[in-house]
Residue, then its C-alpha position, 0 to 999 in steps of 0.5 A: m822487219a824481215a829482209a825480203f818482199l820478193g825472192a829471186a826470179c828463177s826463170l825470166l824467159l827473156d831472149t837475153s842469153t839462150e838465143q844470142c850465142t854459144s861461141d864467139q863466132d855467133c856474136v860475129n855472125r850477128g853483125g853490127a854492135f855484136a861483131g866485136m863482142r865475145c860470148e860469155n854465159r851465152v850472152c854477147v858481151p864486149n871484149d876486154a879491149g872494148v871495155e878498156d877503150a870505153a873506160d878510157a873515153a868515159d868519166a874516170d870517176a864513173a863506177p864500173v859496170d859489169a858488162g856481162q850483167w848488163g850485156c843484153l841491154g839494147h838487144v833483148v828480144e821477147p820470145q814468141s808465144d807458142a799459141g795454143n800451148d799451156v805452161q805450168v807456173t808455180v808461184p811460192l808464197i811466204d809470210l814476211t814475219t814467220k817465213q812460213p808458207v802462206t797456205d789455203t787457210d790464209v789466202h785465196a787466189i784469182v787468175c785474171a787477164k791483164i785487161d780485166v782490171n776488175c777481174t769480172s771474168p776470172l780465168a781460174l780460182t785457186q789456193p796455195d797448197a800446204s807448201g805455199h805454192l800456187v800451181l797455175t796452168l796458163a796460156s803460153g805468153f800469159d802476162g796477166f795477174v793473180y789477185i790474192v785475197p786474205v781469208l777472213p776468220e768466221g764473222g770477219a776480222p775485227d779492226a784494231g779498234d782505232g779504225s785501222p784495217p784488220d791485221v790480215f795479209v794485204p790484198s795483193l796483185v801479182f803481175f807476170n813480167p816478162p810474160i810466161y812462155a815455158d814451165t817455170t817457178y816464178t818469183t817468191i812473193v812475200m805476203v805482208k800484213s797490214s801492220e807490217l805495211g804500216g811499219i815499212a811506211q813508218i821507216e820511210g817517214t810516212t803513214i799508209d794512206p788507205g786510199l792509195g796503193a803500193v808497188f813492190m818489185d824485184t829488179v834483176n839483171c840479164y841473167g835473171q839474178p837480183a841486181a844491185g845498183v839499179g835506180v827505179t822511178l814511178d811514172q806518177t806520184t802523190g805528195t805522200t808517195q815514198g820510194f825505197y830500196f833495201q839496205g842491210g835487210l831493211p827498207a832505207l829512205n836514203a839508199p841511192s839504188t838497190d843493194a844485192t837483194g834487188y828489192a825496191g818499192f813505193v808506198n802510197a802510189p796513186l791509183g790506176t795504171r802505173t809504170v816503173n822504170g829501171t836504170v843502171a845507176a852508174t851509167q843511166q842505161h835504161i834497163g826496162s819497165a814494167t806496167v801494173f795497176t794499183r788499187a786502194s789498200t793493195i800491194s802490186y808486185t812485179v819484176l823489173a827485168p831487162s826488156p826490149 
């Protein structure tokens, strides 16, 4: 099994750093909880003294948390949409097994508004290029989704002979979270074939229910980097829903939180609007949430990032 479903987000465009500070004085000027902080990588983070004081007051056995990595929590401000302006978003697609680009011979893509759950009024129809890139022109602040469907061979793709789905790329919904406000290259989406999804479920001690969906996510910190030590939950589950985190390059049933890849997900997720929530496992600080919807035999992809 290959190691990754989602690549690191190159630009999340949250106001977690660029608008907070360029100097320590900027933190002081913000007042309140910021007044005692210092500026690090354009984020106001606690001074060393403050960290030590907090450590003295905390449980001595609690795992340390990188203040810079999570220094934005509680202070995230979503940028304002620049109404009327368009942005260019590139979404890279690769094959889970071969690591090769997923191109126009493999999938088609449909851009949809988030409230248009059935995509009855598509905003755009497109295909990835030879490098596996979906290049989209979207309105600033766009938070909709891209519906990616497999290209079937002429005459349709036969099933495996046992009634199981044909072994093509699983239809996928890519949700933009946080909304897109500037030109960016989004998270790499690693497309999964039906047999591979079944293999993931097998590792998790279950089988895929074709009447349910799946939710895969990339968890990131205040810098937009893959985040280790994140716990994720799904707002609703079924008796066969199974969550997983990556560990050692594979989905692991008993892993307590994300590893350095930041990858997590759920198979056999119930249909409908689903919300995933993230916390810093060591402190139970709320990181953020992301809302998607699920369809039967479809993977919903998102990014779980610090949110207001």
